[in-house]
C-alpha positions, 0 to 999 in steps of 0.5 A: 849234609855234613862232611867229616874229614877222617885223619891222614893215617901219615900227617897223625903220625907224624905229629905225635910226640916219640912216646905217643909214636912208641904207644901207638906202634906196640898196642898195634903189635899187640892187638891186630899182631902187626910187625912194629917195624914194618908198621913205622915204614908204612906210617913214615910213607916210605916209598916202598911201604904202602896201608892197603885198605883194610889197615888204613881203616883200622888205624883210621877207626883207633885214632877216632875212637882213642883206643890206642892210649 
């Protein structure tokens, strides 16, 4: 049985360039009507902001599918 490791959204987001981060945030704002500033805080791992289970699963799905590009 193969173990499929999911990307960590926080680590993955921090590895993006500034323009890629902008495109990624814009994609989620447009497709899922998410607040840009809140999403940025959550992905930057701010202490008082946490991704919900549904947000995390959605982001991981979008990363794996590459739909945000």
